[in-house]
N, C-alpha and C positions, 0 to 999 in steps of 0.2 A: 504494500500500500504506500502511495506517495505521501511524503511529509507535507503538511499544509504550510502556507507562508507564515502563519502565526507560530506554529511549532518550530519551524526553521529559525525564526527570529529568536524565540526564547532559548533555543539550544545554543545560539551564537552569542548570547549576552554575557555569560560568565567571564569575568576577567576585568582588566583595567582599561579604561578609555580616557582619552584626552577630551576635555569639555570646553566649549566656547559658547557663550550665550550673549546675544544682543538684547538689550532691554529698552523699551520705550514706555515710560510711565508718565501719565498726565499730571500727577502730583509732584513727582520727584525729579523728572527729567530723564534724559537718556543715560544709558550705562552699559556695562559689560560685566560678565562673570567669567573668569578663566580658572581652570583647575583640572582636577582629575575626578573621575567617577569610577566606582568599583561595584561590580555585581558579584556578590559572594554567595555561593550555594549554601543553603541552610539544611539541617537534618531532615526537615519535612519536604524538601524538594523545591521550596520557594527560593527566590533570590533576594538578598538584602542589598538594596541600592543605596550607596552613600556617595555624596559629592562634597568635595572640599576645595576651596580656592579663594581667590580674591574678588570681592565685589567692589565695583566702582559704580556709584549711582549718584548723579548730580555731583555735589562737592564731596560726598562721603566716599572713603576708601577704607577697606578693612577685610578681615577674614570672614568667610561665611560657609555654611554647610547646610545640607538637608538629607533626609533619609526617607525611603519608601520601601514597600515590599512588593515585588513582582511575582505573580503566580500564574501558571498556565492552568486554566480550568476549562476542560473540553478543548475547544478551539478558540478560546478567548484569553487574551492577556489581561489579567486583572492587576491594577495598580492600587495598593491599599496603604492606609496610614499604619505605621508600625505601632505595635502595642494594642491598638483598638481593633485593627482589621477592617475598619470602615472603608468602603469602596470610594476611590477617587475617580478612576476611569476603568472602563471595560472596552478593550480594543480588539478587533478582529481584522487582520490584514487581508486584503483582497489579493488577487493575482498580480496586481501592479505594485504590491508592497506598501499600500497606503491604508491607514485606519483613522477613523474620526470618532469622537465621542464628545457629548456635552454633559457636564456635571453642574447641577444647580445647587448652590449653597446659599439659600435665600438670604438676602435678595440678589446675590451676585451670580453671574453665569461664567463658567469656565469652558471654553471650546478648545479642544485639543485635536491636533492632526499629527500623527506619527508616520514617517516615511522611512523605509529601508532602502538605501541608495545602492546602486550597482557595485560600488567599491567597498561595501560593507559598513559605510557610515550610517548613522541614524540621525534623522532630523526630527525634532519635536517642537511644534509651534503651539503656543497658547495665546488666546485672546480672552482677556478677563474683563468683563464689563458689569456695571451695576452702580448703585448709589455709593458704595463704599470703595470700589476699586475700578481702575481704568488703566490697564497696562497690556503690553504685548511682549512675549518672550519668544525668541528664536534660538533654539539650542541645537548645536551640532556635536555629536559624539563620534569620535574617530577611534577605532580599536588600536591599542598600543601593541607593537609586535616585539 
């Protein structure tokens, strides 16, 4: 049986990635985040995603990090908050290597688009809108060899 695009992506995630993110925030201005991301396999088969690097946003500069849990459930890539397991995104890649999902955290809306590029890179775009938030994130993950 052929491996689905979502299964293939999940299988390729484990390891260390170079991360570059462009930020456009209506409140804080433009910025970037540069660092490394790690997908570490956990005993239950999920992947713990951690990113560490330097955030530049408006006039602010400093270290930043975040953490998520990635799990393959059927043919869906689930991204969850660590500790609580609450769903952030449910993504299923099509044959073109693209998946989209909208998460509403009232009253704000998080639209995500994940693309697996031919060279192995992963592009993740977020558009977040609502009364409390108005920003765009464009992240590129490149596998380290």
